Biopython code that builds the backbone (N, CA, C, O; Angstrom):
import numpy as np
from Bio.PDB.StructureBuilder import StructureBuilder

atoms = [
    (1, "MET", "N", (153.278, 87.785, -82.224)),
    (1, "MET", "CA", (153.536, 86.198, -81.728)),
    (1, "MET", "C", (153.440, 85.280, -82.765)),
    (1, "MET", "O", (152.456, 85.221, -83.503)),
    (2, "THR", "N", (154.379, 84.585, -82.854)),
    (2, "THR", "CA", (154.456, 83.592, -83.840)),
    (2, "THR", "C", (153.464, 82.404, -83.761)),
    (2, "THR", "O", (152.889, 82.143, -82.705)),
    (3, "ILE", "N", (153.258, 81.624, -84.997)),
    (3, "ILE", "CA", (152.577, 80.354, -84.696)),
    (3, "ILE", "C", (153.016, 79.377, -83.814)),
    (3, "ILE", "O", (152.307, 78.757, -83.023)),
    (4, "SER", "N", (154.175, 79.268, -83.975)),
    (4, "SER", "CA", (154.873, 78.336, -83.184)),
    (4, "SER", "C", (155.016, 78.554, -81.556)),
    (4, "SER", "O", (155.073, 77.649, -80.724)),
    (5, "ARG", "N", (155.060, 79.949, -81.303)),
    (5, "ARG", "CA", (154.926, 80.306, -79.931)),
    (5, "ARG", "C", (153.522, 80.238, -79.383)),
    (5, "ARG", "O", (153.393, 80.097, -78.167)),
    (6, "ARG", "N", (152.401, 80.330, -80.196)),
    (6, "ARG", "CA", (151.246, 80.285, -79.762)),
    (6, "ARG", "C", (150.992, 78.915, -79.500)),
    (6, "ARG", "O", (150.235, 78.649, -78.567)),
    (7, "MET", "N", (151.717, 77.607, -80.456)),
    (7, "MET", "CA", (151.514, 76.303, -80.179)),
    (7, "MET", "C", (152.106, 75.856, -78.820)),
    (7, "MET", "O", (151.538, 75.134, -78.001)),
    (8, "ALA", "N", (153.078, 76.287, -78.735)),
    (8, "ALA", "CA", (153.787, 76.221, -77.528)),
    (8, "ALA", "C", (153.047, 76.359, -76.058)),
    (8, "ALA", "O", (152.910, 75.544, -75.146)),
    (9, "ILE", "N", (152.574, 77.905, -76.229)),
    (9, "ILE", "CA", (151.583, 78.099, -75.224)),
    (9, "ILE", "C", (150.308, 77.116, -74.938)),
    (9, "ILE", "O", (149.932, 76.803, -73.809)),
    (10, "GLU", "N", (149.730, 76.698, -76.123)),
    (10, "GLU", "CA", (148.971, 75.860, -76.023)),
    (10, "GLU", "C", (148.992, 74.726, -75.358)),
    (10, "GLU", "O", (148.238, 74.318, -74.475)),
    (11, "ALA", "N", (150.286, 74.056, -76.047)),
    (11, "ALA", "CA", (150.765, 72.953, -75.270)),
    (11, "ALA", "C", (151.078, 72.929, -73.783)),
    (11, "ALA", "O", (150.678, 71.973, -73.119)),
    (12, "ASP", "N", (151.733, 73.869, -73.238)),
    (12, "ASP", "CA", (151.913, 74.391, -72.025)),
    (12, "ASP", "C", (150.580, 74.526, -71.052)),
    (12, "ASP", "O", (150.604, 74.242, -69.855)),
    (13, "ILE", "N", (149.592, 74.931, -71.651)),
    (13, "ILE", "CA", (148.201, 75.109, -71.093)),
    (13, "ILE", "C", (148.038, 73.873, -70.643)),
    (13, "ILE", "O", (148.086, 73.507, -69.469)),
    (14, "ARG", "N", (147.779, 73.023, -71.901)),
    (14, "ARG", "CA", (147.137, 71.679, -71.718)),
    (14, "ARG", "C", (148.205, 70.794, -70.866)),
    (14, "ARG", "O", (147.728, 69.796, -70.325)),
    (15, "ALA", "N", (149.506, 71.026, -70.694)),
    (15, "ALA", "CA", (150.123, 70.272, -69.764)),
    (15, "ALA", "C", (149.803, 70.698, -68.269)),
    (15, "ALA", "O", (149.836, 69.862, -67.367)),
    (16, "ALA", "N", (149.475, 72.107, -68.028)),
    (16, "ALA", "CA", (149.218, 72.568, -66.896)),
    (16, "ALA", "C", (147.854, 71.912, -66.224)),
    (16, "ALA", "O", (147.710, 71.536, -65.061)),
    (17, "LEU", "N", (146.921, 71.888, -67.280)),
    (17, "LEU", "CA", (145.562, 71.533, -67.082)),
    (17, "LEU", "C", (145.725, 69.698, -66.645)),
    (17, "LEU", "O", (144.784, 69.157, -66.064)),
    (18, "ARG", "N", (146.668, 69.100, -66.910)),
    (18, "ARG", "CA", (146.674, 67.699, -66.677)),
    (18, "ARG", "C", (146.714, 67.789, -65.108)),
    (18, "ARG", "O", (146.121, 66.867, -64.549)),
    (19, "GLY", "N", (147.301, 68.726, -64.294)),
    (19, "GLY", "CA", (146.983, 68.857, -62.846)),
    (19, "GLY", "C", (145.750, 68.994, -62.134)),
    (19, "GLY", "O", (145.581, 68.849, -60.923)),
    (20, "VAL", "N", (144.699, 69.360, -63.220)),
    (20, "VAL", "CA", (143.272, 69.395, -62.628)),
    (20, "VAL", "C", (142.568, 68.059, -62.764)),
    (20, "VAL", "O", (142.314, 67.464, -63.811)),
    (21, "ILE", "N", (142.298, 67.693, -61.516)),
    (21, "ILE", "CA", (141.656, 66.410, -61.444)),
    (21, "ILE", "C", (140.294, 66.398, -61.188)),
    (21, "ILE", "O", (139.822, 67.167, -60.351)),
    (22, "ASP", "N", (139.416, 65.403, -61.979)),
    (22, "ASP", "CA", (137.948, 65.650, -61.715)),
    (22, "ASP", "C", (137.977, 64.560, -60.566)),
    (22, "ASP", "O", (138.432, 63.416, -60.544)),
    (23, "PRO", "N", (137.168, 65.520, -59.392)),
    (23, "PRO", "CA", (137.148, 64.650, -58.092)),
    (23, "PRO", "C", (136.090, 63.499, -58.163)),
    (23, "PRO", "O", (136.032, 62.679, -57.247)),
    (24, "GLU", "N", (135.217, 63.427, -59.290)),
    (24, "GLU", "CA", (134.280, 62.314, -59.244)),
    (24, "GLU", "C", (135.113, 60.956, -60.094)),
    (24, "GLU", "O", (134.815, 59.777, -59.898)),
    (25, "LEU", "N", (135.805, 61.252, -60.706)),
    (25, "LEU", "CA", (136.498, 60.293, -61.620)),
    (25, "LEU", "C", (137.861, 59.887, -61.289)),
    (25, "LEU", "O", (138.177, 58.701, -61.383)),
    (26, "GLY", "N", (138.655, 60.737, -60.926)),
    (26, "GLY", "CA", (139.818, 60.715, -60.247)),
    (26, "GLY", "C", (140.923, 60.762, -61.482)),
    (26, "GLY", "O", (141.984, 60.142, -61.412)),
    (27, "HIS", "N", (140.626, 61.398, -62.375)),
    (27, "HIS", "CA", (141.644, 61.407, -63.438)),
    (27, "HIS", "C", (141.727, 63.048, -64.059)),
    (27, "HIS", "O", (140.708, 63.736, -64.006)),
    (28, "ASN", "N", (142.742, 63.494, -64.524)),
    (28, "ASN", "CA", (143.024, 64.628, -65.099)),
    (28, "ASN", "C", (141.885, 65.024, -66.166)),
    (28, "ASN", "O", (141.440, 64.063, -66.794)),
    (29, "ILE", "N", (141.316, 66.346, -66.485)),
    (29, "ILE", "CA", (140.561, 66.807, -67.281)),
    (29, "ILE", "C", (140.866, 66.532, -68.646)),
    (29, "ILE", "O", (140.016, 66.134, -69.441)),
    (30, "VAL", "N", (142.445, 66.801, -69.027)),
    (30, "VAL", "CA", (142.568, 66.620, -70.409)),
    (30, "VAL", "C", (142.384, 65.329, -71.094)),
    (30, "VAL", "O", (141.859, 65.122, -72.188)),
    (31, "ASP", "N", (143.001, 64.351, -70.115)),
    (31, "ASP", "CA", (143.056, 63.045, -70.690)),
    (31, "ASP", "C", (141.501, 62.402, -70.454)),
    (31, "ASP", "O", (141.458, 61.237, -70.850)),
    (32, "LEU", "N", (140.442, 62.806, -69.999)),
    (32, "LEU", "CA", (139.254, 62.506, -69.821)),
    (32, "LEU", "C", (138.577, 62.949, -70.937)),
    (32, "LEU", "O", (137.541, 62.399, -71.309)),
    (33, "GLY", "N", (139.186, 64.124, -71.643)),
    (33, "GLY", "CA", (138.523, 64.805, -72.924)),
    (33, "GLY", "C", (137.571, 65.667, -72.518)),
    (33, "GLY", "O", (136.568, 65.737, -73.229)),
    (34, "MET", "N", (137.644, 66.498, -71.331)),
    (34, "MET", "CA", (136.940, 67.550, -71.030)),
    (34, "MET", "C", (137.396, 68.822, -71.692)),
    (34, "MET", "O", (136.641, 69.789, -71.788)),
    (35, "ILE", "N", (138.507, 68.823, -72.103)),
    (35, "ILE", "CA", (139.142, 69.852, -72.546)),
    (35, "ILE", "C", (138.515, 69.974, -74.123)),
    (35, "ILE", "O", (138.733, 68.968, -74.798)),
    (36, "TYR", "N", (137.885, 70.895, -74.699)),
    (36, "TYR", "CA", (137.569, 70.913, -75.982)),
    (36, "TYR", "C", (138.295, 71.496, -76.896)),
    (36, "TYR", "O", (138.397, 71.093, -78.054)),
    (37, "ASP", "N", (138.873, 72.534, -76.402)),
    (37, "ASP", "CA", (139.567, 73.629, -77.148)),
    (37, "ASP", "C", (140.317, 74.456, -76.542)),
    (37, "ASP", "O", (139.848, 75.011, -75.549)),
    (38, "VAL", "N", (141.618, 74.752, -76.948)),
    (38, "VAL", "CA", (142.291, 75.874, -76.172)),
    (38, "VAL", "C", (142.875, 76.708, -77.454)),
    (38, "VAL", "O", (143.723, 76.268, -78.230)),
    (39, "ASP", "N", (142.241, 78.033, -77.528)),
    (39, "ASP", "CA", (142.587, 78.997, -78.798)),
    (39, "ASP", "C", (143.337, 80.099, -78.111)),
    (39, "ASP", "O", (142.912, 80.798, -77.191)),
    (40, "VAL", "N", (144.679, 80.162, -78.770)),
    (40, "VAL", "CA", (145.744, 81.382, -78.080)),
    (40, "VAL", "C", (145.727, 82.264, -79.092)),
    (40, "VAL", "O", (146.188, 81.810, -80.138)),
    (41, "ALA", "N", (145.316, 83.467, -79.132)),
    (41, "ALA", "CA", (145.368, 84.448, -80.099)),
    (41, "ALA", "C", (146.636, 85.217, -80.130)),
    (41, "ALA", "O", (147.329, 85.158, -79.114)),
    (42, "GLU", "N", (147.035, 85.898, -81.087)),
    (42, "GLU", "CA", (148.256, 86.543, -81.357)),
    (42, "GLU", "C", (148.900, 87.538, -80.261)),
    (42, "GLU", "O", (150.106, 87.776, -80.198)),
    (43, "ASP", "N", (147.923, 88.080, -79.414)),
    (43, "ASP", "CA", (148.331, 88.881, -78.324)),
    (43, "ASP", "C", (148.414, 88.249, -77.001)),
    (43, "ASP", "O", (148.639, 88.866, -75.959)),
    (44, "GLY", "N", (148.167, 86.648, -77.129)),
    (44, "GLY", "CA", (148.351, 85.861, -75.876)),
    (44, "GLY", "C", (147.025, 85.704, -75.102)),
    (44, "GLY", "O", (146.953, 85.107, -74.028)),
    (45, "ALA", "N", (145.983, 86.284, -75.727)),
    (45, "ALA", "CA", (144.639, 85.719, -74.985)),
    (45, "ALA", "C", (144.320, 84.756, -75.129)),
    (45, "ALA", "O", (144.593, 84.326, -76.249)),
    (46, "VAL", "N", (143.665, 83.904, -74.311)),
    (46, "VAL", "CA", (143.445, 82.407, -74.596)),
    (46, "VAL", "C", (142.054, 82.308, -74.098)),
    (46, "VAL", "O", (141.619, 82.880, -73.099)),
    (47, "ARG", "N", (141.297, 81.400, -75.021)),
    (47, "ARG", "CA", (139.945, 80.862, -74.853)),
    (47, "ARG", "C", (140.133, 79.518, -74.638)),
    (47, "ARG", "O", (140.816, 78.898, -75.453)),
    (48, "VAL", "N", (139.555, 78.833, -73.497)),
    (48, "VAL", "CA", (139.554, 77.410, -73.087)),
    (48, "VAL", "C", (138.357, 77.017, -73.208)),
    (48, "VAL", "O", (137.637, 77.726, -72.505)),
    (49, "VAL", "N", (137.708, 76.130, -73.825)),
    (49, "VAL", "CA", (136.223, 75.764, -74.020)),
    (49, "VAL", "C", (136.521, 74.056, -73.267)),
    (49, "VAL", "O", (137.323, 73.227, -73.698)),
    (50, "MET", "N", (135.763, 73.927, -72.264)),
    (50, "MET", "CA", (135.694, 72.600, -71.570)),
    (50, "MET", "C", (134.331, 72.220, -71.188)),
    (50, "MET", "O", (133.451, 72.977, -71.596)),
    (51, "THR", "N", (134.012, 71.319, -70.569)),
    (51, "THR", "CA", (132.918, 70.697, -70.195)),
    (51, "THR", "C", (133.114, 69.866, -68.998)),
    (51, "THR", "O", (134.229, 69.747, -68.491)),
    (52, "THR", "N", (132.034, 69.271, -68.517)),
    (52, "THR", "CA", (132.088, 68.344, -67.324)),
    (52, "THR", "C", (131.137, 67.278, -67.627)),
    (52, "THR", "O", (130.368, 67.240, -68.587)),
    (53, "THR", "N", (131.310, 66.245, -66.507)),
    (53, "THR", "CA", (130.558, 64.942, -66.869)),
    (53, "THR", "C", (129.140, 65.045, -67.208)),
    (53, "THR", "O", (128.649, 64.380, -68.120)),
    (54, "THR", "N", (128.454, 65.888, -66.468)),
    (54, "THR", "CA", (127.244, 66.419, -66.537)),
    (54, "THR", "C", (126.364, 67.810, -66.613)),
    (54, "THR", "O", (127.013, 68.610, -65.939)),
    (55, "ARG", "N", (125.576, 68.254, -66.953)),
    (55, "ARG", "CA", (125.209, 69.623, -66.957)),
    (55, "ARG", "C", (125.195, 70.325, -65.802)),
    (55, "ARG", "O", (125.499, 71.515, -65.722)),
    (56, "PHE", "N", (124.748, 69.422, -64.626)),
    (56, "PHE", "CA", (124.489, 70.096, -63.379)),
    (56, "PHE", "C", (125.732, 69.512, -62.301)),
    (56, "PHE", "O", (125.479, 69.533, -61.097)),
    (57, "CYS", "N", (126.826, 69.090, -62.687)),
    (57, "CYS", "CA", (127.942, 68.446, -62.220)),
    (57, "CYS", "C", (128.240, 69.442, -60.953)),
    (57, "CYS", "O", (128.327, 70.651, -61.165)),
    (58, "PRO", "N", (128.383, 68.946, -59.719)),
    (58, "PRO", "CA", (128.448, 69.589, -58.659)),
    (58, "PRO", "C", (129.839, 70.249, -58.430)),
    (58, "PRO", "O", (130.115, 71.089, -57.573)),
    (59, "ALA", "N", (130.633, 69.719, -59.336)),
    (59, "ALA", "CA", (131.859, 70.063, -59.443)),
    (59, "ALA", "C", (132.137, 71.191, -60.438)),
    (59, "ALA", "O", (133.241, 71.719, -60.302)),
    (60, "SER", "N", (131.533, 71.554, -61.187)),
    (60, "SER", "CA", (131.710, 72.656, -62.378)),
    (60, "SER", "C", (132.426, 73.853, -61.780)),
    (60, "SER", "O", (133.433, 74.179, -62.408)),
    (61, "ALA", "N", (132.169, 74.502, -60.827)),
    (61, "ALA", "CA", (132.684, 75.811, -60.353)),
    (61, "ALA", "C", (134.151, 75.278, -60.146)),
    (61, "ALA", "O", (135.056, 75.644, -60.895)),
    (62, "PHE", "N", (134.334, 74.495, -59.217)),
    (62, "PHE", "CA", (135.773, 73.873, -58.931)),
    (62, "PHE", "C", (136.563, 73.714, -59.986)),
    (62, "PHE", "O", (137.728, 74.085, -59.845)),
    (63, "LEU", "N", (136.249, 73.273, -60.980)),
    (63, "LEU", "CA", (136.684, 72.675, -62.202)),
    (63, "LEU", "C", (137.187, 73.954, -62.999)),
    (63, "LEU", "O", (138.355, 74.050, -63.377)),
    (64, "GLN", "N", (136.223, 74.931, -63.229)),
    (64, "GLN", "CA", (136.501, 76.020, -64.130)),
    (64, "GLN", "C", (137.479, 76.925, -63.435)),
    (64, "GLN", "O", (138.409, 77.476, -64.025)),
    (65, "GLU", "N", (137.209, 77.058, -62.075)),
    (65, "GLU", "CA", (138.642, 77.801, -60.971)),
    (65, "GLU", "C", (139.692, 77.081, -61.233)),
    (65, "GLU", "O", (140.744, 77.674, -61.475)),
    (66, "ALA", "N", (139.664, 76.050, -61.241)),
    (66, "ALA", "CA", (141.109, 75.250, -61.296)),
    (66, "ALA", "C", (141.603, 75.610, -62.587)),
    (66, "ALA", "O", (142.777, 75.978, -62.629)),
    (67, "VAL", "N", (140.800, 75.573, -63.886)),
    (67, "VAL", "CA", (141.399, 75.725, -65.058)),
    (67, "VAL", "C", (141.694, 77.245, -65.219)),
    (67, "VAL", "O", (142.612, 77.596, -65.960)),
    (68, "THR", "N", (141.019, 78.063, -64.615)),
    (68, "THR", "CA", (141.346, 79.309, -64.677)),
    (68, "THR", "C", (142.642, 79.736, -64.016)),
    (68, "THR", "O", (143.501, 80.391, -64.605)),
    (69, "GLU", "N", (142.719, 79.393, -62.958)),
    (69, "GLU", "CA", (144.008, 79.103, -62.113)),
    (69, "GLU", "C", (145.367, 78.719, -62.883)),
    (69, "GLU", "O", (146.345, 79.464, -62.945)),
    (70, "ARG", "N", (145.281, 77.514, -63.427)),
    (70, "ARG", "CA", (146.380, 77.009, -63.763)),
    (70, "ARG", "C", (146.726, 77.473, -65.336)),
    (70, "ARG", "O", (147.903, 77.504, -65.694)),
    (71, "ALA", "N", (145.623, 77.840, -66.280)),
    (71, "ALA", "CA", (145.934, 78.339, -67.337)),
    (71, "ALA", "C", (146.692, 80.094, -67.380)),
    (71, "ALA", "O", (147.545, 80.540, -68.147)),
    (72, "SER", "N", (146.117, 80.621, -66.474)),
    (72, "SER", "CA", (146.476, 82.024, -66.232)),
    (72, "SER", "C", (147.877, 81.978, -65.629)),
    (72, "SER", "O", (148.576, 82.991, -65.656)),
    (73, "ALA", "N", (148.269, 80.956, -65.141)),
    (73, "ALA", "CA", (149.852, 81.036, -64.648)),
    (73, "ALA", "C", (150.715, 80.609, -65.870)),
    (73, "ALA", "O", (151.898, 80.519, -65.542)),
    (74, "VAL", "N", (150.486, 80.317, -67.181)),
    (74, "VAL", "CA", (151.355, 79.751, -67.951)),
    (74, "VAL", "C", (151.759, 81.133, -68.493)),
    (74, "VAL", "O", (150.985, 82.058, -68.739)),
    (75, "PRO", "N", (153.300, 81.122, -68.661)),
    (75, "PRO", "CA", (153.864, 82.414, -69.431)),
    (75, "PRO", "C", (153.405, 82.746, -70.726)),
    (75, "PRO", "O", (153.138, 81.879, -71.559)),
    (76, "GLY", "N", (153.290, 84.066, -70.954)),
    (76, "GLY", "CA", (152.702, 84.205, -72.459)),
    (76, "GLY", "C", (151.197, 84.198, -72.168)),
    (76, "GLY", "O", (150.709, 84.784, -73.135)),
    (77, "VAL", "N", (150.251, 83.855, -71.373)),
    (77, "VAL", "CA", (148.962, 84.101, -71.182)),
    (77, "VAL", "C", (148.709, 85.483, -70.835)),
    (77, "VAL", "O", (149.043, 85.905, -69.728)),
    (78, "THR", "N", (148.104, 86.269, -71.753)),
    (78, "THR", "CA", (147.939, 87.795, -71.278)),
    (78, "THR", "C", (146.218, 87.728, -70.837)),
    (78, "THR", "O", (145.914, 88.429, -69.872)),
    (79, "ALA", "N", (145.383, 87.127, -71.330)),
    (79, "ALA", "CA", (144.160, 87.161, -70.675)),
    (79, "ALA", "C", (143.444, 86.044, -70.926)),
    (79, "ALA", "O", (143.726, 85.471, -71.979)),
    (80, "LEU", "N", (142.376, 85.454, -70.078)),
    (80, "LEU", "CA", (141.893, 84.202, -70.116)),
    (80, "LEU", "C", (140.325, 84.230, -70.082)),
    (80, "LEU", "O", (139.704, 85.077, -69.440)),
    (81, "VAL", "N", (139.735, 83.244, -70.820)),
    (81, "VAL", "CA", (138.151, 83.220, -70.794)),
    (81, "VAL", "C", (138.136, 81.792, -70.703)),
    (81, "VAL", "O", (138.839, 81.144, -71.479)),
    (82, "VAL", "N", (137.292, 81.122, -69.696)),
    (82, "VAL", "CA", (136.784, 79.896, -69.477)),
    (82, "VAL", "C", (135.427, 79.370, -69.909)),
    (82, "VAL", "O", (134.502, 79.556, -69.119)),
    (83, "GLU", "N", (135.219, 78.851, -70.848)),
    (83, "GLU", "CA", (133.812, 78.625, -71.445)),
    (83, "GLU", "C", (133.300, 77.165, -71.051)),
    (83, "GLU", "O", (133.877, 76.135, -71.400)),
    (84, "LEU", "N", (132.299, 77.207, -70.382)),
    (84, "LEU", "CA", (131.694, 75.770, -70.258)),
    (84, "LEU", "C", (130.684, 75.417, -71.153)),
    (84, "LEU", "O", (129.816, 76.254, -71.397)),
    (85, "THR", "N", (130.650, 74.332, -71.679)),
    (85, "THR", "CA", (129.887, 74.075, -72.624)),
    (85, "THR", "C", (129.378, 72.411, -72.381)),
    (85, "THR", "O", (130.088, 71.622, -71.758)),
    (86, "TYR", "N", (128.126, 72.050, -72.937)),
    (86, "TYR", "CA", (127.702, 70.834, -72.962)),
    (86, "TYR", "C", (127.198, 70.216, -74.469)),
    (86, "TYR", "O", (126.348, 69.341, -74.637)),
    (87, "ASP", "N", (127.884, 70.846, -75.387)),
    (87, "ASP", "CA", (127.692, 70.609, -76.903)),
    (87, "ASP", "C", (128.801, 70.446, -77.432)),
    (87, "ASP", "O", (129.486, 71.445, -77.654)),
    (88, "PRO", "N", (129.308, 69.071, -77.800)),
    (88, "PRO", "CA", (128.605, 67.964, -77.463)),
    (88, "PRO", "C", (128.749, 67.686, -75.942)),
    (88, "PRO", "O", (129.602, 68.195, -75.214)),
    (89, "PRO", "N", (127.801, 66.813, -75.574)),
    (89, "PRO", "CA", (127.871, 66.326, -74.010)),
    (89, "PRO", "C", (129.128, 65.467, -73.903)),
    (89, "PRO", "O", (129.548, 64.897, -74.911)),
    (90, "TRP", "N", (129.669, 65.363, -72.879)),
    (90, "TRP", "CA", (130.928, 64.696, -72.474)),
    (90, "TRP", "C", (130.299, 63.201, -72.076)),
    (90, "TRP", "O", (129.411, 62.954, -71.260)),
    (91, "GLU", "N", (130.995, 62.358, -72.858)),
    (91, "GLU", "CA", (130.939, 60.711, -72.767)),
    (91, "GLU", "C", (132.160, 60.126, -72.396)),
    (91, "GLU", "O", (133.176, 60.748, -72.706)),
    (92, "PRO", "N", (132.269, 59.117, -71.829)),
    (92, "PRO", "CA", (133.274, 58.317, -71.639)),
    (92, "PRO", "C", (134.329, 57.934, -72.733)),
    (92, "PRO", "O", (135.530, 57.730, -72.553)),
    (93, "ASP", "N", (133.647, 57.884, -73.868)),
    (93, "ASP", "CA", (134.709, 57.276, -75.024)),
    (93, "ASP", "C", (135.350, 58.293, -75.520)),
    (93, "ASP", "O", (136.159, 58.076, -76.423)),
    (94, "ARG", "N", (135.117, 59.747, -75.003)),
    (94, "ARG", "CA", (135.923, 60.888, -75.111)),
    (94, "ARG", "C", (137.197, 60.763, -74.738)),
    (94, "ARG", "O", (138.121, 61.300, -75.349)),
    (95, "ALA", "N", (137.357, 59.948, -73.570)),
    (95, "ALA", "CA", (138.648, 59.906, -72.618)),
    (95, "ALA", "C", (139.732, 59.037, -73.656)),
    (95, "ALA", "O", (139.417, 58.267, -74.564)),
    (96, "SER", "N", (141.058, 59.417, -73.218)),
    (96, "SER", "CA", (142.187, 58.794, -73.746)),
    (96, "SER", "C", (142.016, 57.313, -73.208)),
    (96, "SER", "O", (141.591, 56.996, -72.097)),
    (97, "PRO", "N", (142.473, 56.397, -74.319)),
    (97, "PRO", "CA", (142.434, 54.918, -74.233)),
    (97, "PRO", "C", (143.423, 54.502, -72.920)),
    (97, "PRO", "O", (143.316, 53.408, -72.365)),
    (98, "ASP", "N", (144.303, 55.429, -72.548)),
    (98, "ASP", "CA", (145.275, 55.066, -71.695)),
    (98, "ASP", "C", (144.585, 54.955, -70.038)),
    (98, "ASP", "O", (145.128, 54.438, -69.061)),
    (99, "ILE", "N", (143.266, 55.601, -70.102)),
    (99, "ILE", "CA", (142.731, 55.746, -68.876)),
    (99, "ILE", "C", (142.039, 54.459, -68.423)),
    (99, "ILE", "O", (141.270, 53.813, -69.136)),
    (100, "SER", "N", (142.407, 54.130, -67.088)),
    (100, "SER", "CA", (141.979, 52.598, -66.556)),
    (100, "SER", "C", (140.481, 53.298, -65.649)),
    (100, "SER", "O", (140.474, 54.250, -64.868)),
    (101, "TRP", "N", (139.396, 52.494, -66.066)),
    (101, "TRP", "CA", (138.227, 52.926, -65.451)),
    (101, "TRP", "C", (138.169, 51.852, -64.240)),
    (101, "TRP", "O", (137.144, 51.925, -63.563)),
    (102, "VAL", "N", (139.006, 50.979, -63.908)),
    (102, "VAL", "CA", (138.817, 50.077, -62.704)),
    (102, "VAL", "C", (139.388, 50.708, -61.445)),
    (102, "VAL", "O", (139.321, 50.112, -60.370)),
]
sb = StructureBuilder()
sb.init_structure("model")
sb.init_model(0)
sb.init_chain("A")
sb.init_seg("    ")
for serial, (resi, resn, name, xyz) in enumerate(atoms, 1):
    if name == "N":
        sb.init_residue(resn, " ", resi, " ")
    sb.init_atom(name, np.array(xyz, "f"), 0.0, 1.0, " ", f" {name:<3s}", serial, name[0])
structure = sb.get_structure()
């Protein structure tokens, strides 16, 4: 797989994940800065590293399942691992400046 194709798959995954809304904050997890990394290997295997607002966030399982569902549906993805991390911990300043907190 070419580098440009891998980059396109990453962009498609990020676009798909914009449909995953954090139920607590009401914004998508990409713009909130909760997706730390999307790595697409040559064979189409994908590793998504994400976080939640807090370590014991009650929506963690829901968000991981939603990421799995949406990223797996992207054409070209052959396998998927979703890794939840809290290093570094999420903070509101990770969010896009376009997010309105009001």
